[in-house]
N, CA, C and O of each residue as an XYZ file, in Angstrom:
884
protein
N       0.741     -1.000      0.092
C      -0.124     -0.179     -0.016
C       1.039      1.411      0.031
O       1.989      1.648      0.778
N       0.443      2.230     -1.086
C       1.195      3.502     -0.926
C       0.461      4.461      0.316
O      -0.681      4.484      0.773
N       1.534      5.125      0.574
C       0.958      5.988      1.897
C       1.167      7.545      1.521
O       2.216      8.189      1.554
N      -0.205      7.990      1.131
C      -0.434      9.160      0.596
C      -0.770     10.361      1.661
O      -1.739     10.326      2.420
N       0.130     11.372      1.603
C      -0.256     12.522      2.712
C      -0.369     13.599      2.154
O      -0.088     13.692      0.959
N      -0.707     14.431      2.715
C      -0.953     15.976      2.188
C       0.367     16.764      2.556
O       0.800     16.768      3.709
N       0.999     17.445      1.490
C       2.294     17.975      1.587
C       2.239     19.352      1.909
O       3.314     19.946      1.992
N       0.822     20.182      2.175
C       0.843     21.536      2.582
C      -0.198     21.466      3.618
O      -1.110     20.642      3.670
N       0.029     22.365      4.386
C      -0.683     22.683      5.981
C      -1.759     23.750      5.103
O      -1.577     24.443      4.103
N      -2.958     23.522      5.986
C      -3.976     24.636      5.769
C      -3.495     26.193      5.347
O      -2.858     26.827      6.188
N      -3.657     26.526      4.647
C      -3.792     28.021      4.431
C      -4.668     28.948      4.862
O      -5.461     29.476      4.083
N      -4.618     29.226      6.076
C      -5.915     30.051      6.860
C      -5.062     31.303      7.543
O      -3.890     31.150      7.890
N      -5.693     32.412      7.681
C      -5.387     33.348      8.963
C      -6.596     34.076      9.451
O      -7.642     33.834      8.848
N      -6.629     34.862     10.367
C      -7.754     35.397     11.062
C      -8.725     36.289     10.329
O      -9.760     36.750     10.809
N      -8.253     36.480      9.072
C      -9.168     37.505      7.992
C      -9.825     36.300      6.974
O     -10.572     36.694      6.079
N      -9.610     35.138      7.073
C     -10.188     34.198      5.873
C     -11.683     34.262      6.083
O     -12.154     34.090      7.208
N     -12.481     34.517      4.972
C     -13.735     34.433      5.174
C     -14.375     33.215      4.162
O     -15.545     32.836      4.219
N     -13.401     32.719      3.275
C     -13.782     31.534      2.230
C     -12.963     30.749      2.459
O     -11.922     31.283      2.843
N     -12.919     29.507      2.398
C     -11.907     28.128      2.056
C     -12.408     27.564      1.064
O     -13.629     27.450      0.959
N     -11.489     27.066      0.077
C     -11.185     26.282     -0.954
C     -11.098     24.892     -0.276
O     -10.256     24.874      0.622
N     -11.730     23.763     -0.467
C     -11.662     22.253      0.140
C     -11.559     21.493     -0.924
O     -12.532     21.343     -1.663
N     -10.435     20.930     -1.156
C     -10.530     19.500     -1.965
C      -9.900     18.301     -0.851
O     -10.135     18.262      0.357
N      -9.117     17.443     -1.569
C      -8.914     16.143     -0.723
C      -7.516     16.129     -0.885
O      -6.943     16.815     -0.038
N      -6.768     15.560     -1.714
C      -5.351     15.508     -1.605
C      -4.692     15.803     -3.097
O      -5.222     15.382     -4.125
N      -3.417     16.614     -3.087
C      -2.769     16.454     -4.409
C      -2.438     15.128     -5.138
O      -2.663     14.038     -4.610
N      -2.013     15.233     -6.106
C      -1.537     13.938     -6.713
C      -0.209     13.342     -5.919
O       0.505     14.058     -5.216
N      -0.006     12.074     -6.112
C       0.818     11.536     -5.113
C       2.231     12.113     -5.330
O       2.983     12.349     -4.384
N       2.620     12.371     -6.867
C       3.960     12.831     -6.740
C       4.334     13.885     -6.131
O       5.540     14.126     -6.072
N       3.318     14.824     -5.493
C       3.405     16.114     -4.760
C       3.998     15.567     -3.420
O       4.724     16.354     -2.813
N       3.812     14.446     -2.923
C       4.654     14.280     -1.361
C       5.904     12.964     -1.763
O       6.525     12.252     -0.973
N       5.949     12.989     -3.005
C       6.866     12.302     -3.359
C       8.057     13.072     -3.852
O       9.127     12.485     -4.010
N       7.919     14.477     -4.129
C       8.595     15.270     -4.458
C       9.022     15.096     -6.333
O       9.988     15.568     -6.932
N       8.131     14.430     -6.744
C       8.346     14.122     -8.177
C       7.572     14.974     -9.148
O       6.582     14.501     -9.707
N       7.940     16.109     -9.356
C       7.333     17.106    -10.063
C       7.205     17.444    -11.497
O       8.289     17.665    -12.035
N       6.264     17.532    -12.184
C       6.524     18.139    -13.611
C       7.140     19.708    -13.515
O       7.197     20.389    -12.491
N       7.530     20.042    -14.700
C       8.179     21.513    -14.613
C       6.803     22.390    -15.015
O       7.097     23.578    -15.144
N       5.751     22.189    -15.185
C       4.596     23.190    -15.149
C       4.026     22.882    -13.840
O       3.025     23.592    -13.747
N       4.159     22.180    -12.781
C       3.313     22.172    -11.573
C       3.904     23.138    -10.643
O       5.080     23.495    -10.703
N       2.952     23.598     -9.680
C       3.405     24.829     -8.940
C       3.527     23.945     -7.312
O       2.774     23.016     -7.024
N       4.269     24.300     -6.689
C       4.460     23.619     -5.532
C       3.673     24.361     -4.387
O       4.098     25.062     -3.469
N       2.550     24.032     -4.686
C       0.990     24.700     -3.747
C      -0.023     23.908     -3.866
O      -0.055     22.985     -4.680
N      -0.927     24.187     -3.083
C      -2.328     23.695     -3.246
C      -2.938     23.645     -4.748
O      -2.865     24.694     -5.388
N      -3.378     22.810     -5.204
C      -4.147     22.629     -6.689
C      -2.909     23.083     -7.876
O      -3.094     23.486     -9.024
N      -1.742     22.882     -7.225
C      -0.655     23.356     -8.507
C      -0.375     22.272     -9.172
O       0.806     22.380     -9.504
N      -0.842     21.192     -9.588
C      -1.120     20.384    -10.446
C      -1.058     20.708    -11.774
O      -2.055     21.312    -12.170
N      -0.171     20.492    -12.626
C      -0.290     21.167    -14.538
C      -1.759     20.484    -14.630
O      -2.670     21.203    -15.038
N      -2.011     19.307    -14.320
C      -3.427     18.822    -15.012
C      -4.686     19.550    -14.071
O      -5.869     19.243    -14.221
N      -4.224     20.522    -13.124
C      -5.812     20.873    -12.438
C      -6.077     22.031    -12.785
O      -5.165     22.842    -12.623
N      -6.982     22.383    -13.194
C      -7.371     23.640    -13.918
C      -7.975     24.638    -12.733
O      -8.821     25.376    -13.238
N      -7.857     24.804    -11.786
C      -8.228     25.859    -10.585
C      -7.659     27.097    -11.056
O      -8.316     28.104    -11.321
N      -6.355     26.975    -11.154
C      -5.559     28.130    -11.283
C      -5.692     28.685    -12.304
O      -5.696     29.916    -12.330
N      -5.845     27.909    -13.479
C      -5.842     28.575    -14.734
C      -7.097     29.140    -14.963
O      -7.061     30.164    -15.646
N      -8.211     28.763    -14.584
C      -9.439     29.435    -14.305
C      -9.602     30.582    -13.582
O     -10.290     31.495    -14.038
N      -8.977     30.678    -12.340
C      -8.812     31.581    -11.959
C      -7.669     32.878    -12.345
O      -7.819     34.033    -11.947
N      -6.807     32.523    -12.985
C      -5.955     33.458    -13.614
C      -6.618     34.167    -14.941
O      -6.220     35.256    -15.355
N      -7.720     33.390    -15.580
C      -8.499     34.295    -16.542
C      -9.547     34.834    -15.995
O      -9.965     35.857    -16.538
N     -10.150     34.406    -14.984
C     -11.310     35.153    -14.347
C     -10.670     36.754    -13.741
O     -11.313     37.797    -13.867
N      -9.171     36.669    -13.022
C      -8.834     37.573    -12.481
C      -7.777     38.522    -13.105
O      -7.445     39.584    -12.579
N      -7.269     38.040    -14.292
C      -6.395     38.469    -14.848
C      -4.871     38.654    -14.049
O      -4.202     39.687    -14.046
N      -4.526     37.365    -13.380
C      -3.707     37.308    -12.609
C      -2.258     37.243    -13.052
O      -1.405     37.387    -12.176
N      -1.867     37.040    -14.336
C      -0.573     36.930    -15.281
C       0.070     36.010    -13.995
O       0.909     36.476    -13.223
N      -0.514     34.511    -13.891
C       0.179     33.725    -13.090
C       1.296     32.792    -13.894
O       1.151     32.205    -14.966
N       2.458     32.848    -13.021
C       3.467     31.783    -13.489
C       2.939     30.192    -13.331
O       2.328     29.853    -12.318
N       3.195     29.348    -14.302
C       2.973     27.716    -14.032
C       4.416     27.319    -14.029
O       5.035     27.280    -15.093
N       5.043     26.992    -12.772
C       6.339     26.588    -13.042
C       6.549     26.282    -11.637
O       5.609     26.548    -10.889
N       7.693     25.728    -11.087
C       7.949     25.338    -10.054
C       8.918     26.303     -9.136
O       9.717     25.845     -8.319
N       8.704     27.894     -9.427
C       9.623     28.776     -8.480
C       8.786     29.065     -7.667
O       7.596     28.806     -7.849
N       9.365     29.824     -6.314
C       9.020     30.417     -5.633
C       8.153     31.626     -6.020
O       7.381     32.122     -5.200
N       8.250     31.985     -6.966
C       7.604     33.050     -7.593
C       6.469     32.829     -7.854
O       5.752     33.830     -7.829
N       5.832     31.583     -8.187
C       4.547     31.074     -8.876
C       3.844     30.749     -7.236
O       2.651     30.976     -7.039
N       4.552     30.320     -6.375
C       3.672     30.205     -5.108
C       3.227     31.231     -4.459
O       2.187     31.189     -3.802
N       4.001     32.314     -4.577
C       3.735     33.678     -3.671
C       3.007     34.490     -4.443
O       2.445     35.392     -3.823
N       2.836     34.458     -5.604
C       1.658     34.901     -6.696
C       0.090     34.491     -5.858
O      -0.781     35.244     -5.425
N       0.170     33.218     -5.856
C      -1.019     32.474     -5.545
C      -1.563     32.914     -3.673
O      -2.711     33.148     -3.293
N      -0.585     32.903     -3.031
C      -0.843     33.408     -1.757
C      -1.118     34.555     -1.681
O      -1.787     34.871     -0.697
N      -0.671     35.814     -2.817
C      -1.033     36.920     -2.570
C      -2.485     37.236     -3.085
O      -3.114     38.216     -2.688
N      -2.924     36.414     -3.917
C      -4.401     36.482     -4.411
C      -5.221     36.076     -3.314
O      -6.233     36.753     -3.136
N      -4.978     34.994     -2.438
C      -5.690     34.479     -1.531
C      -5.911     35.386     -0.300
O      -6.952     35.493      0.348
N      -4.472     36.161     -0.055
C      -4.542     36.951      1.387
C      -5.590     38.131      0.734
O      -6.567     38.473      1.401
N      -5.357     38.680     -0.486
C      -6.082     39.688     -1.084
C      -7.515     39.876     -1.080
O      -8.175     40.915     -1.116
N      -7.931     38.434     -1.019
C      -9.442     38.425     -1.152
C      -9.973     37.623      0.189
O     -11.162     37.327      0.312
N      -8.991     37.304      1.172
C      -9.594     36.812      2.221
C     -10.179     35.307      1.868
O     -11.341     34.995      2.127
N      -9.245     34.429      1.256
C      -9.773     33.154      0.672
C      -8.522     32.613      1.235
O      -7.408     33.135      1.185
N      -8.994     31.055      1.993
C      -8.208     30.340      2.316
C      -8.178     28.880      1.606
O      -9.130     28.594      0.880
N      -7.278     28.081      1.758
C      -7.533     26.502      1.452
C      -7.214     25.553      2.469
O      -6.136     25.509      3.061
N      -8.485     24.567      2.707
C      -8.117     24.052      4.056
C      -8.740     22.667      3.289
O      -9.967     22.585      3.225
N      -7.906     21.569      2.702
C      -8.255     20.541      2.017
C      -8.644     19.448      3.209
O      -8.000     19.475      4.257
N      -9.692     18.508      3.022
C     -10.097     18.024      4.094
C      -9.474     16.307      4.653
O      -9.817     15.535      5.548
N      -8.616     16.288      3.782
C      -7.942     14.789      3.947
C      -6.621     15.439      4.209
O      -6.116     16.461      3.744
N      -6.128     14.408      5.235
C      -4.764     14.595      5.906
C      -3.849     13.610      5.476
O      -2.658     13.884      5.329
N      -4.335     12.421      5.252
C      -3.614     11.255      4.704
C      -4.698     10.057      4.465
O      -5.759      9.949      5.081
N      -4.168      9.088      3.343
C      -5.017      7.816      3.018
C      -3.837      6.797      2.371
O      -2.735      7.142      1.945
N      -4.286      5.721      2.417
C      -3.685      4.484      1.877
C      -3.947      4.492      0.344
O      -4.926      5.099     -0.091
N      -2.998      3.758     -0.577
C      -3.504      3.701     -1.940
C      -3.094      2.138     -2.447
O      -1.954      1.853     -2.080
N      -3.730      1.120     -3.167
C      -3.449      0.076     -3.763
C      -2.804      0.333     -5.090
O      -1.889     -0.319     -5.593
N      -3.491      1.504     -5.639
C      -2.943      2.049     -7.137
C      -2.377      3.209     -6.746
O      -2.899      3.749     -5.770
N      -1.312      3.814     -7.319
C      -0.653      5.273     -6.961
C      -1.212      6.128     -8.019
O      -0.604      6.414     -9.050
N      -2.572      6.580     -7.674
C      -3.124      7.601     -8.816
C      -3.680      8.630     -7.939
O      -3.733      8.484     -6.718
N      -4.200      9.936     -8.710
C      -4.992     10.768     -7.746
C      -6.686     10.745     -7.478
O      -7.349     11.684     -7.038
N      -7.164      9.449     -7.857
C      -8.476      9.630     -7.820
C      -8.951      9.465     -6.345
O      -8.251      8.774     -5.605
N     -10.059     10.031     -5.868
C     -10.710     10.261     -4.780
C     -11.126      8.820     -4.266
O     -10.843      8.368     -3.157
N     -11.883      8.141     -5.311
C     -12.396      6.927     -4.940
C     -11.398      5.782     -4.542
O     -11.849      4.863     -3.858
N      -9.969      5.763     -4.946
C      -9.044      4.827     -4.746
C      -8.470      4.800     -3.062
O      -7.940      3.925     -2.377
N      -8.884      6.255     -2.802
C      -8.276      6.276     -1.369
C      -8.818      5.184     -0.135
O     -10.028      5.047      0.045
N      -7.922      4.507      0.602
C      -8.610      3.692      1.730
C      -7.693      4.372      2.913
O      -6.700      5.086      2.773
N      -8.443      3.855      4.326
C      -7.783      4.192      5.349
C      -7.625      5.604      5.617
O      -6.500      6.006      5.915
N      -8.687      6.491      5.547
C      -8.400      7.895      5.250
C      -8.114      8.572      6.601
O      -8.716      8.004      7.512
N      -7.383      9.605      6.988
C      -7.328     10.074      8.042
C      -7.665     11.453      7.519
O      -6.959     12.112      6.755
N      -8.989     11.855      8.096
C      -9.654     13.417      7.830
C      -8.792     14.662      8.858
O      -8.099     14.433      9.850
N      -9.045     15.719      8.364
C      -8.262     16.991      9.070
C      -9.586     17.319      9.850
O     -10.704     16.917      9.528
N      -9.263     18.160     10.991
C     -10.367     18.393     12.300
C     -11.003     20.011     11.528
O     -10.739     21.193     11.749
N     -11.741     19.456     10.763
C     -12.321     20.636     10.134
C     -13.019     21.884     10.818
O     -13.032     23.079     10.520
N     -13.712     21.006     12.060
C     -14.583     21.977     13.101
C     -13.792     22.757     13.634
O     -14.027     23.960     13.744
N     -12.433     22.030     14.164
C     -11.335     22.679     14.821
C     -11.190     24.220     13.934
O     -11.303     25.345     14.421
N     -10.943     23.904     12.680
C     -10.219     25.205     11.968
C     -11.724     26.055     11.819
O     -11.593     27.276     11.904
N     -12.849     25.654     11.649
C     -13.689     26.566     11.238
C     -13.871     27.455     12.794
O     -14.178     28.646     12.745
N     -13.672     26.820     14.032
C     -13.863     27.177     15.363
C     -12.633     28.306     15.525
O     -12.964     29.383     16.022
N     -11.220     28.118     15.129
C     -10.268     28.880     15.402
C     -10.363     30.191     14.548
O     -10.066     31.288     15.023
N     -10.842     29.994     13.112
C     -10.820     30.932     12.110
C     -12.469     31.423     12.085
O     -13.243     31.017     11.218
N     -12.818     32.236     13.032
C     -14.122     32.660     13.226
C     -14.727     33.293     12.137
O     -15.955     33.366     12.104
N     -13.887     33.865     11.042
C     -14.754     34.840      9.952
C     -15.368     33.921      8.796
O     -16.263     34.249      8.017
N     -14.552     32.441      8.869
C     -15.189     31.734      7.726
C     -16.618     31.581      7.597
O     -17.314     31.160      8.521
N     -17.051     31.903      6.510
C     -18.669     31.817      6.410
C     -18.986     31.158      5.075
O     -20.170     30.992      4.782
N     -17.831     30.692      4.074
C     -18.541     30.102      3.071
C     -17.190     28.987      2.821
O     -16.106     29.233      3.349
N     -17.352     27.997      2.134
C     -16.563     26.685      1.846
C     -16.909     26.489      0.155
O     -18.056     26.510     -0.291
N     -15.843     26.324     -0.561
C     -16.162     26.068     -1.732
C     -15.715     24.765     -1.887
O     -14.674     24.519     -1.278
N     -16.319     23.648     -2.679
C     -16.061     22.299     -2.787
C     -15.394     22.381     -4.013
O     -15.958     23.056     -4.875
N     -14.101     21.745     -4.358
C     -13.743     21.578     -5.637
C     -14.136     20.065     -6.389
O     -13.447     19.112     -6.752
N     -15.405     20.322     -6.418
C     -16.215     19.242     -7.127
C     -17.521     18.911     -6.407
O     -17.790     19.315     -5.275
N     -18.372     18.081     -7.222
C     -19.468     17.636     -6.612
C     -19.808     16.469     -5.479
O     -18.860     15.757     -5.148
N     -20.637     16.315     -5.085
C     -21.124     15.118     -4.234
C     -20.940     13.799     -4.617
O     -21.728     13.337     -5.443
N     -20.053     13.106     -4.176
C     -19.864     11.627     -4.777
C     -18.990     11.151     -3.645
O     -18.400     11.927     -2.894
N     -18.931      9.736     -3.551
C     -18.122      8.728     -2.711
C     -16.439      9.650     -2.462
O     -15.746      9.781     -3.471
N     -16.031     10.094     -1.421
C     -14.946     10.250     -1.008
C     -14.489     11.556     -1.285
O     -13.324     11.871     -1.044
N     -15.536     12.563     -1.906
C     -15.273     13.906     -2.185
C     -15.321     14.750     -0.963
O     -15.856     14.294      0.048
N     -14.685     16.224     -0.974
C     -15.020     16.809      0.134
C     -16.277     17.038      0.499
O     -16.466     16.865      1.703
N     -17.096     17.330     -0.051
C     -18.351     17.190      0.380
C     -18.796     15.824      0.763
O     -19.770     15.951      1.504
N     -18.565     14.842      0.617
C     -19.016     13.758      1.207
C     -18.439     13.487      2.730
O     -19.035     12.989      3.685
N     -17.190     13.937      2.651
C     -16.318     14.003      4.201
C     -16.794     14.770      4.862
O     -16.635     14.513      6.055
N     -17.528     15.953      4.590
C     -17.897     17.299      5.506
C     -19.169     16.524      5.874
O     -19.519     16.400      7.047
N     -19.789     16.055      4.937
C     -21.406     15.616      5.305
C     -21.049     14.656      6.187
O     -21.888     14.696      7.087
N     -20.156     13.716      6.433
C     -20.150     12.811      7.305
C     -19.710     13.599      8.548
O     -20.412     13.310      9.517
N     -18.838     14.430      8.788
C     -18.193     15.308      9.894
C     -19.300     15.863     10.440
O     -19.419     15.661     11.648
N     -20.255     16.582      9.849
C     -21.377     17.260     10.282
C     -22.370     16.209     11.037
O     -22.816     16.489     12.150
N     -22.734     14.834     10.299
C     -23.717     14.352     10.738
C     -23.068     13.563     11.989
O     -23.904     13.076     12.750
N     -21.980     13.397     12.257
C     -21.178     12.829     13.424
C     -21.548     13.728     14.453
O     -21.880     13.229     15.528
N     -21.556     15.057     14.320
C     -21.865     16.239     15.194
C     -22.830     16.531     15.266
O     -22.997     17.465     16.050
N     -23.798     16.121     14.724
C     -25.573     16.299     14.653
C     -25.601     17.834     14.439
O     -26.086     18.600     15.271
N     -25.010     18.261     13.188
C     -25.124     19.430     12.973
C     -25.797     19.299     11.276
O     -25.215     18.810     10.308
N     -27.289     19.948     11.316
C     -28.061     19.731      9.911
C     -27.385     20.592      8.894
O     -26.915     21.692      9.184
N     -27.345     20.082      7.723
C     -27.251     20.601      6.289
C     -28.306     21.098      5.596
O     -29.125     20.272      5.190
N     -28.502     22.340      5.342
C     -29.596     22.462      4.523
C     -29.676     23.110      3.106
O     -29.201     24.198      2.782
N     -30.315     22.300      2.381
C     -30.552     22.770      0.926
C     -30.768     24.093      0.380
O     -31.931     24.435      0.596
N     -30.159     24.898     -0.192
C     -30.264     26.124     -0.706
C     -30.879     26.107     -1.987
O     -32.008     26.523     -2.244
N     -29.952     25.530     -2.883
C     -29.981     25.398     -4.496
C     -29.815     24.509     -5.103
O     -28.613     24.313     -5.282
N     -30.458     23.788     -5.566
C     -30.430     22.557     -6.095
C     -29.804     22.294     -7.328
O     -29.390     21.164     -7.584
N     -29.647     23.651     -8.464
C     -29.251     23.697     -9.337
C     -27.635     23.779     -9.555
O     -27.196     24.492     -8.652
N     -26.837     23.437    -10.195
C     -25.383     23.881    -10.486
C     -25.111     25.104    -10.305
O     -25.887     25.799    -10.961
N     -24.238     25.810     -9.617
C     -23.454     25.009     -8.648
C     -24.312     25.078     -7.084
O     -24.626     25.979     -6.306
N     -24.439     23.937     -7.124
C     -25.317     23.594     -5.755
C     -24.911     24.322     -4.509
O     -23.705     24.486     -4.324
N     -25.703     24.743     -3.701
C     -25.452     25.589     -2.584
C     -26.244     25.022     -1.263
O     -27.459     24.873     -1.388
N     -25.614     24.686      0.037
C     -26.205     24.526      1.137
C     -25.664     25.069      2.439
O     -24.560     25.615      2.422
N     -26.247     24.983      3.406
C     -25.900     25.750      4.611
C     -25.952     25.028      5.894
O     -26.597     24.015      6.163
N     -25.010     25.855      6.784
C     -25.094     24.724      8.357
C     -24.807     25.951      8.959
O     -24.170     26.913      8.531
N     -25.598     25.690     10.427
C     -24.852     26.717     11.618
C     -24.052     25.832     12.327
O     -24.205     24.626     12.518
N     -23.085     26.670     12.730
C     -21.755     26.254     13.423
C     -21.587     27.509     14.182
O     -21.570     28.551     13.527
N     -21.452     27.568     15.558
C     -20.355     28.509     16.641
C     -21.533     29.768     16.375
O     -21.000     30.870     16.240
N     -22.586     29.769     16.309
C     -23.611     30.991     16.159
C     -23.334     31.609     14.638
O     -23.287     32.816     14.401
N     -23.224     30.945     14.018
C     -22.973     31.484     12.460
C     -23.127     30.636     11.487
O     -22.835     29.442     11.553
N     -23.625     31.247     10.468
C     -24.252     30.175      9.031
C     -23.069     30.455      8.050
O     -22.592     31.523      7.666
N     -22.698     28.967      7.725
C     -21.809     28.812      6.876
C     -22.364     28.308      5.841
O     -23.245     27.499      6.133
N     -22.160     28.500      4.489
C     -22.286     28.263      3.193
C     -21.617     27.442      2.535
O     -20.420     27.670      2.361
N     -22.069     26.570      2.135
C     -21.231     25.447      0.692
C     -21.565     25.735     -0.020
O     -22.697     26.209     -0.117
N     -20.517     25.568     -1.182
C     -20.866     25.704     -2.833
C     -20.235     24.617     -3.358
O     -19.138     24.322     -2.884
N     -20.585     24.115     -4.028
C     -20.126     22.667     -5.055
C     -19.897     23.423     -6.381
O     -20.734     24.074     -7.005
N     -18.403     23.180     -6.736
C     -17.939     23.623     -8.284
C     -17.879     22.188     -9.068
O     -17.707     21.037     -8.669
N     -18.093     22.754    -10.341
C     -17.519     21.305    -11.478
C     -16.038     21.192    -10.935
O     -15.353     22.190    -10.713
N     -15.710     20.220    -10.789
C     -14.342     19.576    -10.755
C     -13.421     20.258    -11.496
O     -13.710     20.270    -12.693
N     -12.240     20.929    -11.160
C     -11.126     21.360    -11.986
C     -10.310     20.531    -12.777
O      -9.411     20.876    -13.544
N     -10.820     19.114    -12.443
C      -9.875     18.186    -13.160
C     -10.686     17.745    -14.448
O     -11.893     17.834    -14.669
N      -9.685     17.256    -15.210
C      -9.974     17.157    -16.571
C     -10.902     16.014    -16.586
O     -11.679     15.869    -17.531
N     -10.868     15.220    -15.623
C     -11.532     14.094    -15.692
C     -13.262     14.218    -15.653
O     -14.059     13.308    -15.878
N     -13.544     15.553    -15.318
C     -15.029     15.923    -15.163
C     -15.250     16.603    -16.610
O     -16.346     17.142    -16.764
N     -14.326     16.642    -17.707
C     -15.078     17.279    -19.019
C     -16.132     16.219    -19.612
O     -16.943     16.625    -20.444
N     -16.142     14.997    -19.246
C     -17.231     14.072    -19.587
C     -18.513     14.465    -19.041
O     -19.428     14.516    -19.863
N     -18.760     14.728    -17.955
C     -19.699     15.053    -17.388
C     -20.076     16.881    -17.632
O     -21.167     17.407    -17.413
N     -19.269     17.325    -17.956
C     -19.811     18.787    -18.529
C     -20.234     18.582    -19.747
O     -21.237     19.183    -20.130
N     -19.535     17.671    -20.615
C     -20.061     17.315    -22.112
C     -21.432     17.097    -22.117
O     -21.984     17.457    -23.156
N     -22.251     16.540    -21.131
C     -23.591     15.841    -20.938
C     -24.508     17.301    -20.435
O     -25.685     17.470    -20.751
N     -23.826     18.127    -19.731
C     -24.670     19.088    -19.125
C     -25.653     19.962    -20.272
O     -25.130     20.343    -21.319
N     -26.810     20.185    -20.044
C     -27.623     20.880    -20.962
C     -27.370     22.201    -21.236
O     -27.574     22.678    -22.352
N     -26.861     22.949    -20.136
C     -26.383     24.229    -20.451
C     -24.968     24.066    -21.399
O     -24.884     24.734    -22.430
N     -24.146     23.382    -21.102
C     -22.934     23.602    -21.862
C     -23.515     23.189    -23.144
O     -23.231     23.985    -24.039
N     -24.315     22.091    -23.560
C     -24.822     21.545    -24.853
C     -25.291     22.700    -25.536
O     -24.833     22.984    -26.643
N     -26.500     23.664    -24.765
C     -26.583     24.756    -25.625
C     -25.846     25.902    -25.875
O     -26.190     26.760    -26.688
N     -24.748     25.944    -25.138
C     -24.164     27.176    -25.562
C     -23.176     26.462    -26.769
O     -22.705     27.032    -27.753
N     -23.063     25.420    -26.478
C     -21.771     24.546    -27.897
C     -22.716     24.695    -28.774
O     -22.226     24.996    -29.862
N     -24.227     24.597    -28.803
C     -24.972     24.566    -30.252
C     -24.557     25.959    -30.623
O     -24.063     26.118    -31.740
N     -24.699     26.992    -29.818
C     -24.861     28.370    -30.661
C     -23.340     28.926    -30.781
O     -23.215     29.963    -31.432
N     -22.206     28.364    -30.240
C     -20.989     28.596    -30.370
C     -20.237     27.285    -30.519
O     -19.883     26.693    -29.500
N     -19.990     26.832    -31.632
C     -19.158     25.779    -31.804
C     -17.375     25.781    -31.255
O     -16.558     24.859    -31.260
N     -17.294     26.640    -30.991
C     -15.723     27.072    -29.794
C     -15.960     26.977    -28.626
O     -14.959     26.667    -27.981
N     -17.070     27.137    -27.905
C     -17.447     26.881    -26.779
C     -16.670     25.644    -26.051
O     -16.863     24.509    -26.489
N     -15.792     25.850    -24.943
C     -15.138     24.879    -24.333
C     -15.770     24.366    -22.986
O     -16.818     24.793    -22.502
N     -15.008     23.430    -22.485
C     -15.552     22.984    -21.245
C     -14.298     23.907    -20.322
O     -14.301     23.585    -19.134
N     -13.422     24.809    -20.630
C     -12.771     25.612    -19.865
C     -13.710     26.705    -19.811
O     -13.929     27.129    -18.676
N     -14.244     27.195    -20.648
C     -14.979     28.568    -21.009
C     -16.348     28.285    -20.051
O     -17.072     29.157    -19.571
N     -16.478     26.991    -19.928
C     -18.003     26.826    -19.021
C     -17.483     26.795    -17.389
O     -18.081     27.479    -16.558
N     -16.468     26.051    -17.055
C     -15.766     26.736    -15.773
C     -15.467     28.079    -15.331
O     -15.667     28.598    -14.233
N     -14.907     28.588    -16.475
C     -14.731     30.178    -15.919
C     -15.846     30.663    -15.813
O     -15.936     31.379    -14.816
N     -17.028     30.568    -16.588
C     -18.483     31.093    -16.164
C     -19.082     30.810    -14.614
O     -19.639     31.593    -13.844
N     -18.753     29.391    -14.458
C     -19.495     28.926    -13.319
C     -18.305     29.655    -12.049
O     -18.642     30.261    -11.031
N     -17.112     29.406    -12.437
C     -16.182     29.719    -11.194
C     -16.297     31.250    -10.833
O     -16.078     31.618     -9.679
N     -16.631     32.116    -11.802
C     -16.963     33.474    -11.774
C     -18.420     33.921    -10.772
O     -18.634     34.824     -9.963
N     -19.170     32.871    -11.270
C     -20.515     33.078    -10.480
C     -20.014     32.932     -9.038
O     -20.100     33.808     -8.177
N     -19.476     31.701     -8.884
C     -19.459     31.282     -7.337
C     -18.280     32.066     -6.689
O     -18.289     31.934     -5.465
N     -17.359     32.774     -7.118
C     -16.372     33.438     -6.285
C     -17.262     34.756     -6.189
O     -17.262     35.301     -5.085
N     -17.892     35.242     -7.031
C     -18.725     36.357     -7.112
C     -19.598     36.449     -5.476
O     -19.682     37.433     -4.741
N     -20.207     34.965     -5.253
C     -21.207     34.944     -4.303
C     -20.502     35.100     -3.098
O     -21.156     35.718     -2.257
N     -19.106     34.654     -2.646
C     -18.535     34.731     -1.657
C     -17.827     36.149     -1.353
O     -17.244     36.271     -0.276
N     -17.860     37.245     -2.281
C     -17.130     38.429     -2.130
C     -17.738     38.884     -0.703
O     -17.354     39.925     -0.172
């Protein structure tokens, strides 16, 4: 079994209002075996589109390489916008060395409620994907249920929105379409995507994410 651990601590501070929540970077990040376009920070895999989409939305002119400058660019953006990163998985074991959430076994979760209590300005959680087994939303729901905290549905259409009460404040959760290319098939089956593709044959799955992420990040301003 391969021991897959999270190489980065949560990126949070006293002014954090929104957190982005995923699971784990690809195994090569904890092995130190990077590709030249990887950024050595959360969601830094060259195959993860999150920073590429945010780069498009906010005109950040980000670097996509192994440099310290690339890392500092991302930290600066997060700090400026009171956004943090707190992935929900600390470690797991794998029979197959890949990045799939479904392949995680013997999973150790981070104490998310501790972080929500410590950083008491957090009022929004953005999931890097929808609800399925071993997704960040799956694990948060499990934690909330274990602590008798109700999760209420606010919006069913994509992006789905829920909320829960914790420490006398309402925390909203928003589920993004995954920034992984593995989600392109599900995007292709989406009726909204099909309609836009019919009108504009050049409309892409990347364009779809840009439009959705722009809406989501506007919601947590």
